[in-house]
Every structure is written in C-alpha cells, then in structure tokens.
N, C-alpha and C positions, 0 to 999 in steps of 0.2 A: 390580586390579580398577576402584581408583577412573582409570585410565586410560582405561577405555571407558565410563565414565558420562558424561563426559562430552559425547563425541563424538555418543554415542546418547542425551541429553535434546536436546542442539541439532539433530540432527533432528525429533524429537517435535517440538520448540517452531517450526521449519521448516515439518514438515506440518502443525503448528493453525493456523500464520496464513496459507499456502497455502489450507487449508480454507474459514477465515473470508472472506478475498476472495476465494473464490469464491462465495461465499455470499452477499455483499453485489454480486455480478453477477448473480448468480439473482435475488435482490428487485429490485434496480432496473434490469435487461436482458430479465428474462423468458429466460436462459438458463438450459439445458443446464447441468447441472457439467462435462460434457464440454468444453461450449463453454465454461466459463468461465476454465477451466484453460488451454485452447491459448490463448484472448486474453492471459491475464499473461504466459503462455510465451514468445506471439509479440511482443509488447510488448514484454521486459525483452532480448529477444536483437534487437530493431530498434533501441532505444536505447541498448545496450550497460550496463543494468543489470543486479544481482544479482536473479534473478526471486522471493527470498525479501523481499530488500529490499522490492524493489516492491509484492509484496506488502501489506507492515506499511505502507507510505506511504499504499495504498490502503484498507487498512484504520484506521488511525490519520486518515483524509479523513473515512471513512465518522462515525467517532467523532465526527470536530470536536474533536479532541483532538494538534492542530498545534504546542502547545509539548511538545509530547513528542519524544525525541533519536531520530531517522532520518535514512536517508544524504538528502543534499541533493539529490543527480541524481537520484535514486528518488522523492524526493515533487516535485522538479518534471515529471518524468515521467507521474509517478498524478494529477496537478492541471491535466495541459495534456492526458491520454488521457480522466480520467474526470470531472474537476471540476463539468463542466454538468451530471452528474448529480445533485451536491446544489445547494440551496438556499444562498447564502453568508450566514450567520450573522452578528452582530452584530461578530463582529471579522474576518470577513470574507476567507475563502480564496480568495476572487474576486483580492483583491489582492496576493496572493503574485508574486515576481515570479521568473520564470522562472531556473533554477541558482542560486535564493538558498535554497532550499528552504521551509518553510514558516513562516508571520510568526508571530511570539510572542508569548504573550499579550496585552495591556495587562495593564499592574498598577496 
C-alpha cells in the first residue's frame, strides 16, 4: 500500500500548487479559473518547463519567498511572464537574472 500512497500524495500536492497558482492569476489578472489554468499550461508548454514547477514558481513569486527550492528554468519563466504583476520588494525580484533562478535572500 505504501507504493500507491506516494504518487497519490504527489498528485494532490501538484493539484494544490496548480490551484493556488490559478488563484494568483485570478486575483492579479482578474481571470476566470479556466483562463488562469490555460495560461499556466500554455506558458509551460511554450517554454518547455513542467507546469507544476511553473505553478510553484508563480506561487513562490507571489509569496515573495524566492529563497525557497524551486526549479531555475521555471523560476525564470515565471519571473519573465508574471514578474511585472508584482511590485519589486526590498530583496528585488526584479534583479533576478534569467536562467539563474530567483535571487537568494540577503543574509
């Protein structure tokens, strides 16, 4: 039974991340849920990144938690696609370099 629990939990986690990312786009772009889902999927396909990784990067961007462990390619795509929707904070999401992920928090 343990064999089946992990993939199911992974699917739940991925679905939750996608739902949250959709909510971010609904709030910021005034999209309907289906429009937000389509934008995430099309953006992931266009940039050849995993949709769940992209959704995670978008949520991380919205939370201003750029020190978290996220996929660098997905982070660069999220920043270039949706970064303008967020006001740059003191740690400066706007200063992340494409292809290098998001900047680590200042220590």
